[in-house]
C-alpha beads as a LAMMPS data file, in Angstrom:
LAMMPS data file: protein, C-alpha beads

473 atoms
472 bonds

1 atom types
1 bond types

-500.0 500.0 xlo xhi
-500.0 500.0 ylo yhi
-500.0 500.0 zlo zhi

Masses

1 110.0

Atoms # bond

1 1 1 12.334 -8.618 15.466
2 1 1 9.207 -10.380 15.680
3 1 1 6.268 -9.607 12.781
4 1 1 2.486 -9.474 13.532
5 1 1 0.229 -12.590 12.789
6 1 1 -2.834 -11.759 11.293
7 1 1 -5.721 -14.098 11.120
8 1 1 -5.299 -16.751 8.822
9 1 1 -6.301 -15.774 5.669
10 1 1 -7.620 -17.392 2.483
11 1 1 -5.655 -19.275 0.111
12 1 1 -4.385 -16.115 -2.505
13 1 1 -4.737 -18.390 -5.698
14 1 1 -8.516 -18.690 -4.529
15 1 1 -8.998 -15.500 -4.038
16 1 1 -7.418 -14.047 -6.888
17 1 1 -9.463 -16.151 -8.876
18 1 1 -12.981 -14.707 -7.078
19 1 1 -11.426 -11.034 -8.398
20 1 1 -10.798 -12.110 -11.636
21 1 1 -14.419 -13.725 -12.046
22 1 1 -16.022 -10.317 -10.788
23 1 1 -17.164 -8.386 -13.537
24 1 1 -18.152 -5.733 -11.676
25 1 1 -15.208 -5.192 -9.386
26 1 1 -12.843 -5.138 -12.848
27 1 1 -15.363 -2.393 -14.192
28 1 1 -15.473 -0.477 -11.017
29 1 1 -10.719 -0.715 -10.429
30 1 1 -10.352 0.253 -14.483
31 1 1 -12.699 3.301 -14.049
32 1 1 -10.879 4.749 -10.348
33 1 1 -7.636 3.697 -11.162
34 1 1 -7.806 5.019 -14.685
35 1 1 -9.049 8.595 -13.778
36 1 1 -6.218 8.405 -11.168
37 1 1 -3.425 7.968 -13.760
38 1 1 -5.326 10.457 -16.340
39 1 1 -4.373 13.220 -13.748
40 1 1 -1.137 12.055 -12.622
41 1 1 0.232 12.227 -16.278
42 1 1 -1.347 15.963 -16.334
43 1 1 0.588 16.966 -13.140
44 1 1 3.741 15.201 -14.532
45 1 1 3.079 17.258 -17.662
46 1 1 2.877 20.280 -16.234
47 1 1 5.657 20.198 -13.326
48 1 1 8.949 19.700 -15.455
49 1 1 10.925 19.319 -12.294
50 1 1 9.269 16.579 -11.356
51 1 1 11.737 13.786 -12.156
52 1 1 14.413 15.908 -10.545
53 1 1 12.354 15.922 -7.632
54 1 1 12.559 12.253 -7.720
55 1 1 15.401 11.743 -7.752
56 1 1 16.064 14.723 -4.771
57 1 1 13.494 12.674 -2.534
58 1 1 15.201 8.997 -3.236
59 1 1 18.601 10.067 -2.159
60 1 1 17.131 11.774 0.993
61 1 1 15.351 8.205 1.478
62 1 1 18.343 6.173 0.423
63 1 1 20.365 8.469 3.103
64 1 1 17.995 8.173 5.838
65 1 1 17.474 4.228 5.534
66 1 1 21.470 3.975 5.611
67 1 1 21.769 5.680 8.789
68 1 1 18.464 4.824 10.062
69 1 1 19.675 4.122 13.637
70 1 1 21.208 7.140 13.731
71 1 1 18.429 9.314 12.720
72 1 1 15.924 7.302 14.946
73 1 1 18.077 8.375 18.264
74 1 1 18.171 11.937 17.006
75 1 1 14.313 12.062 16.549
76 1 1 13.347 10.673 19.555
77 1 1 15.506 13.088 22.138
78 1 1 14.108 15.941 19.922
79 1 1 10.159 14.628 20.271
80 1 1 10.851 14.350 24.013
81 1 1 12.480 17.881 24.001
82 1 1 9.068 18.870 22.488
83 1 1 7.030 17.292 25.297
84 1 1 6.447 14.004 23.595
85 1 1 6.455 10.841 25.275
86 1 1 7.860 8.270 22.854
87 1 1 7.571 4.425 22.799
88 1 1 9.435 2.396 20.346
89 1 1 7.322 -1.047 19.647
90 1 1 9.765 -4.217 18.306
91 1 1 6.293 -5.713 17.114
92 1 1 2.222 -4.933 17.013
93 1 1 1.599 -6.948 20.248
94 1 1 4.067 -4.621 21.877
95 1 1 2.368 -1.168 19.985
96 1 1 -0.934 -2.668 21.014
97 1 1 -0.538 -3.053 24.711
98 1 1 1.025 0.841 24.497
99 1 1 -1.841 2.269 23.218
100 1 1 -4.218 0.291 25.418
101 1 1 -2.511 1.194 28.251
102 1 1 -2.318 4.745 27.227
103 1 1 -6.241 4.716 27.073
104 1 1 -6.977 2.984 30.293
105 1 1 -4.567 5.798 31.813
106 1 1 -6.158 8.853 30.175
107 1 1 -9.492 7.037 30.807
108 1 1 -10.983 7.087 27.116
109 1 1 -14.108 5.991 25.779
110 1 1 -14.315 6.999 22.536
111 1 1 -10.752 7.417 19.998
112 1 1 -11.598 8.626 16.483
113 1 1 -8.801 7.522 13.982
114 1 1 -7.403 9.667 11.165
115 1 1 -5.839 7.045 8.109
116 1 1 -3.247 4.894 9.213
117 1 1 -1.729 1.761 7.890
118 1 1 0.710 1.471 10.780
119 1 1 -2.480 0.845 12.531
120 1 1 -4.055 -1.359 10.047
121 1 1 -0.710 -3.616 9.935
122 1 1 -1.092 -4.102 13.910
123 1 1 -4.688 -4.519 14.042
124 1 1 -5.641 -1.964 16.611
125 1 1 -8.897 -1.601 16.039
126 1 1 -9.776 -5.091 16.641
127 1 1 -8.190 -4.471 19.879
128 1 1 -9.320 -1.314 21.550
129 1 1 -12.936 -2.318 20.728
130 1 1 -12.318 -5.827 22.338
131 1 1 -11.508 -3.502 25.143
132 1 1 -14.436 -1.565 25.100
133 1 1 -13.620 1.368 23.334
134 1 1 -15.552 3.049 20.825
135 1 1 -13.403 3.696 17.273
136 1 1 -14.195 5.558 14.740
137 1 1 -12.295 5.798 11.438
138 1 1 -12.489 9.705 9.877
139 1 1 -11.793 9.525 6.648
140 1 1 -14.430 9.275 4.481
141 1 1 -13.087 5.863 2.660
142 1 1 -11.725 4.281 5.766
143 1 1 -15.343 5.167 7.478
144 1 1 -16.858 3.747 4.759
145 1 1 -15.390 0.523 5.243
146 1 1 -15.115 0.486 8.561
147 1 1 -19.037 0.210 8.349
148 1 1 -19.178 -2.908 5.993
149 1 1 -16.896 -4.627 8.472
150 1 1 -14.023 -4.882 5.804
151 1 1 -10.591 -3.956 5.042
152 1 1 -9.449 -1.067 2.833
153 1 1 -9.075 -2.308 -0.656
154 1 1 -6.208 0.502 -1.774
155 1 1 -3.150 2.302 0.709
156 1 1 -5.143 5.782 -0.557
157 1 1 -8.575 5.004 -1.753
158 1 1 -9.696 2.633 0.533
159 1 1 -13.377 1.983 -1.269
160 1 1 -11.815 2.246 -4.331
161 1 1 -13.933 -1.500 -4.792
162 1 1 -17.285 0.659 -4.237
163 1 1 -19.322 2.436 -6.460
164 1 1 -21.414 6.076 -5.035
165 1 1 -24.123 3.797 -5.505
166 1 1 -22.868 0.875 -3.304
167 1 1 -22.139 3.864 -0.872
168 1 1 -25.211 5.106 -1.301
169 1 1 -27.032 1.770 -0.350
170 1 1 -24.558 1.831 2.568
171 1 1 -25.361 4.748 4.458
172 1 1 -29.189 4.616 3.884
173 1 1 -28.724 0.955 5.476
174 1 1 -26.029 2.547 8.396
175 1 1 -27.067 5.844 8.731
176 1 1 -30.989 5.867 8.158
177 1 1 -30.600 8.728 5.597
178 1 1 -32.924 8.627 2.304
179 1 1 -31.476 6.767 -0.614
180 1 1 -28.488 8.840 -2.473
181 1 1 -26.010 8.411 -4.643
182 1 1 -24.894 12.030 -5.368
183 1 1 -21.539 12.187 -3.872
184 1 1 -21.960 15.954 -2.214
185 1 1 -24.808 14.193 -0.385
186 1 1 -22.812 11.243 0.617
187 1 1 -20.016 13.588 1.873
188 1 1 -22.953 15.921 3.862
189 1 1 -24.205 12.999 5.821
190 1 1 -20.774 11.855 6.835
191 1 1 -19.288 15.124 7.917
192 1 1 -22.734 15.511 9.417
193 1 1 -22.539 12.301 11.452
194 1 1 -18.313 12.551 12.329
195 1 1 -18.400 16.600 13.380
196 1 1 -19.985 15.820 16.710
197 1 1 -18.016 12.310 17.532
198 1 1 -14.752 14.531 16.586
199 1 1 -15.920 17.260 19.365
200 1 1 -16.723 14.144 22.024
201 1 1 -13.838 12.120 21.257
202 1 1 -11.132 11.286 24.145
203 1 1 -8.435 9.810 22.441
204 1 1 -6.958 10.654 19.007
205 1 1 -4.587 8.289 16.576
206 1 1 -3.582 9.302 13.030
207 1 1 -0.248 7.749 10.925
208 1 1 2.497 9.812 10.479
209 1 1 3.887 10.277 6.653
210 1 1 7.143 12.125 7.566
211 1 1 8.930 12.172 11.078
212 1 1 11.922 15.169 10.718
213 1 1 14.836 13.954 13.125
214 1 1 16.212 17.188 13.166
215 1 1 13.456 19.363 15.126
216 1 1 11.143 16.650 15.897
217 1 1 8.550 17.558 13.853
218 1 1 6.266 14.729 12.383
219 1 1 4.117 15.760 9.288
220 1 1 0.488 14.640 8.031
221 1 1 -0.682 15.303 4.579
222 1 1 -4.246 15.050 4.133
223 1 1 -7.149 16.053 1.415
224 1 1 -10.214 16.037 4.713
225 1 1 -8.850 18.015 7.256
226 1 1 -9.566 15.016 9.793
227 1 1 -6.240 14.396 10.393
228 1 1 -5.887 17.547 11.898
229 1 1 -9.116 17.454 14.342
230 1 1 -7.986 13.905 15.322
231 1 1 -4.480 15.180 16.247
232 1 1 -5.670 18.321 17.637
233 1 1 -9.373 18.259 19.398
234 1 1 -8.593 15.371 21.449
235 1 1 -7.012 15.927 25.110
236 1 1 -4.893 12.747 24.486
237 1 1 -3.358 12.118 20.875
238 1 1 -1.002 9.188 19.669
239 1 1 1.021 9.116 16.393
240 1 1 2.102 5.649 15.507
241 1 1 4.466 5.663 12.278
242 1 1 6.678 2.370 11.149
243 1 1 10.472 3.565 11.763
244 1 1 11.151 4.076 7.556
245 1 1 9.264 6.982 8.256
246 1 1 11.999 9.092 9.426
247 1 1 14.329 11.824 7.340
248 1 1 16.738 13.949 8.525
249 1 1 16.088 17.596 7.830
250 1 1 12.829 19.964 7.866
251 1 1 14.121 21.042 4.067
252 1 1 14.012 17.998 3.237
253 1 1 10.468 18.103 3.620
254 1 1 9.343 20.285 0.321
255 1 1 11.163 17.736 -2.318
256 1 1 8.417 14.947 -0.992
257 1 1 5.803 17.442 -0.843
258 1 1 5.949 18.445 -4.834
259 1 1 5.693 14.390 -5.634
260 1 1 3.870 12.454 -3.151
261 1 1 0.146 14.536 -3.981
262 1 1 1.125 14.811 -7.753
263 1 1 1.577 11.066 -7.904
264 1 1 -0.488 9.739 -5.278
265 1 1 -4.484 11.378 -6.385
266 1 1 -2.658 13.605 -9.209
267 1 1 -3.111 16.769 -7.205
268 1 1 -0.705 19.355 -7.203
269 1 1 -0.502 19.233 -2.986
270 1 1 -2.801 17.772 -0.668
271 1 1 -5.230 20.236 1.213
272 1 1 -3.915 19.710 4.136
273 1 1 -0.224 19.498 5.336
274 1 1 0.334 19.474 9.120
275 1 1 3.558 19.856 11.336
276 1 1 3.108 18.678 14.588
277 1 1 5.842 19.110 16.836
278 1 1 4.759 18.197 20.364
279 1 1 1.498 18.842 22.965
280 1 1 -0.134 21.831 23.648
281 1 1 1.992 24.717 25.173
282 1 1 1.387 27.409 27.915
283 1 1 -0.877 29.656 26.229
284 1 1 -1.805 27.766 23.569
285 1 1 -5.767 27.249 22.966
286 1 1 -5.600 24.485 20.182
287 1 1 -3.784 20.858 20.588
288 1 1 -3.533 17.955 23.006
289 1 1 -2.722 17.853 26.517
290 1 1 -0.946 14.653 25.917
291 1 1 1.161 13.577 22.985
292 1 1 2.122 9.836 22.489
293 1 1 4.165 8.993 19.378
294 1 1 4.949 5.163 18.760
295 1 1 8.020 3.941 16.841
296 1 1 7.058 0.818 15.095
297 1 1 9.772 -1.596 13.591
298 1 1 7.109 -5.138 13.470
299 1 1 9.654 -6.321 10.667
300 1 1 11.090 -3.460 9.033
301 1 1 14.808 -4.242 10.888
302 1 1 14.905 -7.344 9.070
303 1 1 14.589 -5.800 5.982
304 1 1 17.051 -3.122 6.597
305 1 1 19.485 -5.993 6.933
306 1 1 18.666 -7.551 3.415
307 1 1 20.665 -5.480 1.042
308 1 1 18.313 -5.943 -1.737
309 1 1 15.139 -5.674 0.573
310 1 1 15.661 -2.604 2.230
311 1 1 15.022 -0.410 -0.654
312 1 1 11.224 -0.960 0.130
313 1 1 11.767 1.206 3.102
314 1 1 11.991 4.164 0.989
315 1 1 8.308 3.547 0.021
316 1 1 5.971 6.295 0.533
317 1 1 2.622 4.936 0.510
318 1 1 1.318 7.084 -2.079
319 1 1 -0.427 3.581 -3.782
320 1 1 0.625 4.938 -7.124
321 1 1 1.919 1.359 -7.778
322 1 1 -1.239 -0.338 -7.516
323 1 1 -2.608 2.174 -9.898
324 1 1 -0.497 1.369 -12.743
325 1 1 -0.449 -2.546 -11.615
326 1 1 -2.050 -4.729 -14.147
327 1 1 -2.893 -7.318 -11.898
328 1 1 -4.353 -5.432 -8.618
329 1 1 -6.328 -3.810 -11.539
330 1 1 -7.829 -7.106 -12.622
331 1 1 -8.353 -8.665 -9.125
332 1 1 -8.708 -6.089 -6.442
333 1 1 -6.869 -5.208 -3.279
334 1 1 -8.912 -7.913 -0.888
335 1 1 -7.581 -10.859 -3.067
336 1 1 -4.361 -10.063 -1.557
337 1 1 -5.418 -10.973 1.908
338 1 1 -3.065 -8.257 3.422
339 1 1 -3.189 -5.157 4.701
340 1 1 -0.669 -3.990 2.015
341 1 1 -1.972 -5.219 -1.449
342 1 1 -0.700 -4.673 -4.936
343 1 1 2.756 -4.569 -6.136
344 1 1 4.535 -2.965 -2.878
345 1 1 2.564 -5.162 -0.688
346 1 1 3.685 -7.842 -2.305
347 1 1 6.963 -6.498 -1.221
348 1 1 6.634 -5.743 2.323
349 1 1 3.597 -8.372 3.276
350 1 1 6.117 -11.802 3.763
351 1 1 8.253 -9.818 5.906
352 1 1 5.384 -8.374 7.963
353 1 1 2.836 -10.886 8.063
354 1 1 5.324 -14.047 7.241
355 1 1 4.280 -17.500 5.916
356 1 1 0.602 -16.028 5.496
357 1 1 1.545 -13.633 2.402
358 1 1 4.493 -15.809 0.708
359 1 1 2.739 -16.425 -2.141
360 1 1 2.747 -12.581 -2.748
361 1 1 6.008 -11.749 -4.680
362 1 1 4.211 -14.158 -7.339
363 1 1 1.466 -11.827 -7.930
364 1 1 3.381 -10.046 -10.678
365 1 1 4.212 -10.062 -14.202
366 1 1 7.265 -7.848 -13.743
367 1 1 5.713 -5.607 -16.475
368 1 1 7.722 -2.498 -14.662
369 1 1 5.454 -0.391 -14.661
370 1 1 5.078 0.164 -10.716
371 1 1 8.779 0.828 -10.764
372 1 1 8.293 3.822 -13.758
373 1 1 5.723 5.467 -11.810
374 1 1 7.282 5.125 -8.366
375 1 1 8.119 9.060 -7.127
376 1 1 11.486 7.096 -5.396
377 1 1 12.148 5.381 -7.901
378 1 1 11.832 2.182 -5.914
379 1 1 12.969 -1.274 -8.459
380 1 1 10.114 -3.036 -7.004
381 1 1 10.578 -5.747 -10.114
382 1 1 14.067 -6.640 -8.884
383 1 1 13.041 -6.885 -5.140
384 1 1 10.037 -9.377 -6.638
385 1 1 12.583 -11.689 -8.282
386 1 1 14.597 -11.392 -4.883
387 1 1 11.838 -12.927 -2.811
388 1 1 10.962 -14.909 -5.605
389 1 1 14.378 -16.440 -5.233
390 1 1 14.280 -16.367 -1.174
391 1 1 10.668 -18.378 -1.480
392 1 1 12.481 -20.683 -3.545
393 1 1 15.139 -21.694 -0.899
394 1 1 12.502 -21.668 1.819
395 1 1 11.385 -24.736 3.874
396 1 1 9.132 -25.929 3.937
397 1 1 8.234 -24.603 0.000
398 1 1 4.721 -22.827 -0.797
399 1 1 1.536 -24.933 -1.432
400 1 1 1.122 -23.899 -5.278
401 1 1 -2.353 -24.928 -6.770
402 1 1 -2.108 -28.127 -9.274
403 1 1 -2.605 -25.345 -12.295
404 1 1 0.284 -23.244 -10.906
405 1 1 2.572 -26.459 -10.332
406 1 1 1.828 -27.592 -14.167
407 1 1 2.682 -24.140 -14.926
408 1 1 5.728 -23.971 -13.550
409 1 1 6.812 -27.847 -13.836
410 1 1 6.309 -26.048 -18.187
411 1 1 8.864 -23.236 -17.171
412 1 1 11.232 -25.699 -15.959
413 1 1 11.493 -27.644 -19.019
414 1 1 11.408 -24.582 -21.264
415 1 1 14.048 -23.470 -19.184
416 1 1 16.093 -26.627 -19.966
417 1 1 15.737 -26.173 -23.636
418 1 1 16.828 -22.907 -24.102
419 1 1 19.693 -24.038 -23.116
420 1 1 20.047 -26.119 -26.368
421 1 1 19.919 -23.679 -28.864
422 1 1 19.575 -25.910 -32.143
423 1 1 16.828 -27.554 -30.368
424 1 1 14.988 -24.233 -29.895
425 1 1 15.505 -22.919 -33.613
426 1 1 13.623 -26.105 -34.237
427 1 1 11.037 -25.745 -32.037
428 1 1 10.713 -22.183 -32.652
429 1 1 10.443 -22.855 -36.540
430 1 1 7.970 -25.789 -35.873
431 1 1 5.768 -23.512 -33.952
432 1 1 5.690 -20.874 -36.483
433 1 1 4.954 -23.073 -39.008
434 1 1 1.755 -24.554 -36.912
435 1 1 0.287 -21.580 -35.679
436 1 1 0.284 -19.598 -39.300
437 1 1 -3.502 -20.783 -40.323
438 1 1 -4.770 -19.738 -37.001
439 1 1 -2.807 -16.110 -36.628
440 1 1 -5.261 -13.243 -37.439
441 1 1 -2.789 -9.887 -38.226
442 1 1 0.016 -11.390 -36.109
443 1 1 -2.105 -12.348 -33.094
444 1 1 -3.455 -15.736 -31.678
445 1 1 -7.027 -15.332 -30.455
446 1 1 -7.217 -19.088 -28.549
447 1 1 -3.526 -20.780 -27.414
448 1 1 -3.926 -24.728 -25.982
449 1 1 -2.371 -26.370 -23.021
450 1 1 -0.303 -24.734 -20.758
451 1 1 -0.839 -20.994 -22.645
452 1 1 -4.804 -21.317 -22.340
453 1 1 -5.183 -18.840 -19.281
454 1 1 -3.182 -16.440 -21.271
455 1 1 -5.774 -15.824 -24.219
456 1 1 -8.856 -17.147 -21.991
457 1 1 -9.381 -13.873 -20.377
458 1 1 -9.191 -11.976 -23.408
459 1 1 -5.517 -11.166 -24.085
460 1 1 -4.489 -11.871 -27.220
461 1 1 -0.866 -13.925 -27.907
462 1 1 1.644 -12.545 -30.809
463 1 1 2.131 -15.330 -33.322
464 1 1 5.167 -16.997 -33.437
465 1 1 7.319 -15.839 -36.170
466 1 1 10.777 -17.662 -37.411
467 1 1 13.125 -15.686 -39.088
468 1 1 16.200 -16.896 -41.225
469 1 1 19.712 -14.852 -39.882
470 1 1 21.699 -14.125 -42.385
471 1 1 25.431 -15.461 -41.771
472 1 1 27.663 -11.919 -41.213
473 1 1 31.425 -13.759 -41.538

Bonds

1 1 1 2
2 1 2 3
3 1 3 4
4 1 4 5
5 1 5 6
6 1 6 7
7 1 7 8
8 1 8 9
9 1 9 10
10 1 10 11
11 1 11 12
12 1 12 13
13 1 13 14
14 1 14 15
15 1 15 16
16 1 16 17
17 1 17 18
18 1 18 19
19 1 19 20
20 1 20 21
21 1 21 22
22 1 22 23
23 1 23 24
24 1 24 25
25 1 25 26
26 1 26 27
27 1 27 28
28 1 28 29
29 1 29 30
30 1 30 31
31 1 31 32
32 1 32 33
33 1 33 34
34 1 34 35
35 1 35 36
36 1 36 37
37 1 37 38
38 1 38 39
39 1 39 40
40 1 40 41
41 1 41 42
42 1 42 43
43 1 43 44
44 1 44 45
45 1 45 46
46 1 46 47
47 1 47 48
48 1 48 49
49 1 49 50
50 1 50 51
51 1 51 52
52 1 52 53
53 1 53 54
54 1 54 55
55 1 55 56
56 1 56 57
57 1 57 58
58 1 58 59
59 1 59 60
60 1 60 61
61 1 61 62
62 1 62 63
63 1 63 64
64 1 64 65
65 1 65 66
66 1 66 67
67 1 67 68
68 1 68 69
69 1 69 70
70 1 70 71
71 1 71 72
72 1 72 73
73 1 73 74
74 1 74 75
75 1 75 76
76 1 76 77
77 1 77 78
78 1 78 79
79 1 79 80
80 1 80 81
81 1 81 82
82 1 82 83
83 1 83 84
84 1 84 85
85 1 85 86
86 1 86 87
87 1 87 88
88 1 88 89
89 1 89 90
90 1 90 91
91 1 91 92
92 1 92 93
93 1 93 94
94 1 94 95
95 1 95 96
96 1 96 97
97 1 97 98
98 1 98 99
99 1 99 100
100 1 100 101
101 1 101 102
102 1 102 103
103 1 103 104
104 1 104 105
105 1 105 106
106 1 106 107
107 1 107 108
108 1 108 109
109 1 109 110
110 1 110 111
111 1 111 112
112 1 112 113
113 1 113 114
114 1 114 115
115 1 115 116
116 1 116 117
117 1 117 118
118 1 118 119
119 1 119 120
120 1 120 121
121 1 121 122
122 1 122 123
123 1 123 124
124 1 124 125
125 1 125 126
126 1 126 127
127 1 127 128
128 1 128 129
129 1 129 130
130 1 130 131
131 1 131 132
132 1 132 133
133 1 133 134
134 1 134 135
135 1 135 136
136 1 136 137
137 1 137 138
138 1 138 139
139 1 139 140
140 1 140 141
141 1 141 142
142 1 142 143
143 1 143 144
144 1 144 145
145 1 145 146
146 1 146 147
147 1 147 148
148 1 148 149
149 1 149 150
150 1 150 151
151 1 151 152
152 1 152 153
153 1 153 154
154 1 154 155
155 1 155 156
156 1 156 157
157 1 157 158
158 1 158 159
159 1 159 160
160 1 160 161
161 1 161 162
162 1 162 163
163 1 163 164
164 1 164 165
165 1 165 166
166 1 166 167
167 1 167 168
168 1 168 169
169 1 169 170
170 1 170 171
171 1 171 172
172 1 172 173
173 1 173 174
174 1 174 175
175 1 175 176
176 1 176 177
177 1 177 178
178 1 178 179
179 1 179 180
180 1 180 181
181 1 181 182
182 1 182 183
183 1 183 184
184 1 184 185
185 1 185 186
186 1 186 187
187 1 187 188
188 1 188 189
189 1 189 190
190 1 190 191
191 1 191 192
192 1 192 193
193 1 193 194
194 1 194 195
195 1 195 196
196 1 196 197
197 1 197 198
198 1 198 199
199 1 199 200
200 1 200 201
201 1 201 202
202 1 202 203
203 1 203 204
204 1 204 205
205 1 205 206
206 1 206 207
207 1 207 208
208 1 208 209
209 1 209 210
210 1 210 211
211 1 211 212
212 1 212 213
213 1 213 214
214 1 214 215
215 1 215 216
216 1 216 217
217 1 217 218
218 1 218 219
219 1 219 220
220 1 220 221
221 1 221 222
222 1 222 223
223 1 223 224
224 1 224 225
225 1 225 226
226 1 226 227
227 1 227 228
228 1 228 229
229 1 229 230
230 1 230 231
231 1 231 232
232 1 232 233
233 1 233 234
234 1 234 235
235 1 235 236
236 1 236 237
237 1 237 238
238 1 238 239
239 1 239 240
240 1 240 241
241 1 241 242
242 1 242 243
243 1 243 244
244 1 244 245
245 1 245 246
246 1 246 247
247 1 247 248
248 1 248 249
249 1 249 250
250 1 250 251
251 1 251 252
252 1 252 253
253 1 253 254
254 1 254 255
255 1 255 256
256 1 256 257
257 1 257 258
258 1 258 259
259 1 259 260
260 1 260 261
261 1 261 262
262 1 262 263
263 1 263 264
264 1 264 265
265 1 265 266
266 1 266 267
267 1 267 268
268 1 268 269
269 1 269 270
270 1 270 271
271 1 271 272
272 1 272 273
273 1 273 274
274 1 274 275
275 1 275 276
276 1 276 277
277 1 277 278
278 1 278 279
279 1 279 280
280 1 280 281
281 1 281 282
282 1 282 283
283 1 283 284
284 1 284 285
285 1 285 286
286 1 286 287
287 1 287 288
288 1 288 289
289 1 289 290
290 1 290 291
291 1 291 292
292 1 292 293
293 1 293 294
294 1 294 295
295 1 295 296
296 1 296 297
297 1 297 298
298 1 298 299
299 1 299 300
300 1 300 301
301 1 301 302
302 1 302 303
303 1 303 304
304 1 304 305
305 1 305 306
306 1 306 307
307 1 307 308
308 1 308 309
309 1 309 310
310 1 310 311
311 1 311 312
312 1 312 313
313 1 313 314
314 1 314 315
315 1 315 316
316 1 316 317
317 1 317 318
318 1 318 319
319 1 319 320
320 1 320 321
321 1 321 322
322 1 322 323
323 1 323 324
324 1 324 325
325 1 325 326
326 1 326 327
327 1 327 328
328 1 328 329
329 1 329 330
330 1 330 331
331 1 331 332
332 1 332 333
333 1 333 334
334 1 334 335
335 1 335 336
336 1 336 337
337 1 337 338
338 1 338 339
339 1 339 340
340 1 340 341
341 1 341 342
342 1 342 343
343 1 343 344
344 1 344 345
345 1 345 346
346 1 346 347
347 1 347 348
348 1 348 349
349 1 349 350
350 1 350 351
351 1 351 352
352 1 352 353
353 1 353 354
354 1 354 355
355 1 355 356
356 1 356 357
357 1 357 358
358 1 358 359
359 1 359 360
360 1 360 361
361 1 361 362
362 1 362 363
363 1 363 364
364 1 364 365
365 1 365 366
366 1 366 367
367 1 367 368
368 1 368 369
369 1 369 370
370 1 370 371
371 1 371 372
372 1 372 373
373 1 373 374
374 1 374 375
375 1 375 376
376 1 376 377
377 1 377 378
378 1 378 379
379 1 379 380
380 1 380 381
381 1 381 382
382 1 382 383
383 1 383 384
384 1 384 385
385 1 385 386
386 1 386 387
387 1 387 388
388 1 388 389
389 1 389 390
390 1 390 391
391 1 391 392
392 1 392 393
393 1 393 394
394 1 394 395
395 1 395 396
396 1 396 397
397 1 397 398
398 1 398 399
399 1 399 400
400 1 400 401
401 1 401 402
402 1 402 403
403 1 403 404
404 1 404 405
405 1 405 406
406 1 406 407
407 1 407 408
408 1 408 409
409 1 409 410
410 1 410 411
411 1 411 412
412 1 412 413
413 1 413 414
414 1 414 415
415 1 415 416
416 1 416 417
417 1 417 418
418 1 418 419
419 1 419 420
420 1 420 421
421 1 421 422
422 1 422 423
423 1 423 424
424 1 424 425
425 1 425 426
426 1 426 427
427 1 427 428
428 1 428 429
429 1 429 430
430 1 430 431
431 1 431 432
432 1 432 433
433 1 433 434
434 1 434 435
435 1 435 436
436 1 436 437
437 1 437 438
438 1 438 439
439 1 439 440
440 1 440 441
441 1 441 442
442 1 442 443
443 1 443 444
444 1 444 445
445 1 445 446
446 1 446 447
447 1 447 448
448 1 448 449
449 1 449 450
450 1 450 451
451 1 451 452
452 1 452 453
453 1 453 454
454 1 454 455
455 1 455 456
456 1 456 457
457 1 457 458
458 1 458 459
459 1 459 460
460 1 460 461
461 1 461 462
462 1 462 463
463 1 463 464
464 1 464 465
465 1 465 466
466 1 466 467
467 1 467 468
468 1 468 469
469 1 469 470
470 1 470 471
471 1 471 472
472 1 472 473
C-alpha cells in the first residue's frame, strides 16, 4: 500500500549534530527519561508476574499479526453490528479525505483531539485546518506542542524536550496568563481553557490502543480524561487506528494493561481505561450520535510481508525504548525528522515515510537496551540490522556526509583485516604498546583519527590490551 509522504525534512545527520550540541536539551532529556526509568524499575520490582505478562502479551500479538486479515474482517463486522461506520484507508491521503468528508457532512467547525500518533502520522491537523476547521489537541503535552507549532518529540511525552519554565513562558505568551513555572498552576490554566472547548466541539477524534475483534470494542488508555471527553461529548466521533492494533479477544486486554503503563510511564495502571463499543444507543444519555472507525494501512501491509520487519507491528507505542536509548537521550526526538522517533521510529519510519527516513536505521548503537525494556520483547536491534542490510542494497544509496563516508570506509578496511588472524594479532599488539603511555586506569581519554568522535563527547575508550594465549594441546 502507498505510504504517507511527509514534507521534505532536514538531513538527519545535520539535525542530530544540532541535538548533540544543545547541552540544555540533553539536560532536560536526561532528567525526564531518568525519572521514567526509575519509576519503571520500581514498578517492575513490585510486580513479580511482569515477565510472564510480557510473554503472554507477545504471544497474543504474534498470533494477531499472524492472522491479521482474518481478525480485521471480524473486527469490521462486529463494529458495524455495534452501529459504527468503518472505513479502511490504504494510505494517509485516503484517511484524511474520509475524515474531511465526515466533517463536512456533520457540519463540524470545531474538532477536539485526544492523543493519537496515527493522526500525527497522516498529518491530519494541517488538512483539517486548511479546510477551515478549528482543531485543538487536548492531551496536555500535545496541546503544548500545538501552541508551539511543532511536532511531538516523544511518543508518550510530547513535550519532554521542554522545562516547566519553558511551558510557563509559552502559556504567558499564548494564553495571556501571568507567568508561572508551577506545574499545578499551568495544568489548571490548560484545563480551564480546554473545558469550554470540549463543550463546544462538534467532532472528536482519538487514536486507539487496542481493538478487540471478538466484540468490536475499542480500548483507549490515558491519564487525563481528555480521551474520554473527546470520544463522548461531541456528536460525531472518529477513531483512527493502525491495522496492527487489533487483538483477538476481550480477555486478552488485561495482559496488556498489566505491562503497558508499568513500562511506558512507570504506573501500575493508567488513570482512565475506556472501552468504546459504538455510538450512543436509545435511552443512553452519553456518547456520540455517530461513530466512525478509520482502519489505517499506510505501509503496514508491506511491513507484514517482510518476515523480519513484521515483528515491529507488535509495538504498543509505549515509548519505553526512547527513554532507554542512548542516541535518543543525546539528540532528542525532533532530530529524527519523523513522527516516530527513537528505536521503534527508526524501524517503522522508513517504511511509512520512504526515503526521507532511510538514514534512521543507522541511528542506533545496537546496545540492546530497547529490546530488554520492550513490553512485548521486540528484537529491535535485529530489525535495525535487517533494515541496514536492505538500505545497503537500495538504489540509489543513502547520501552519507563526508565524516560518515570515512567511518564506513574504515569499517570496511577493518572487516578485510579481520579475515586475517595473524595480521590482527600483530596490529592489536602494536596498538596495546602504543596506547600504554596514554592510558589512565585502563581507559583512553582521547583517541586519534577515525576514533576521535568517540572520545570527543566525553566518552572514554577502553585501552587496547594484548594477552598471549597459552597453547593448549
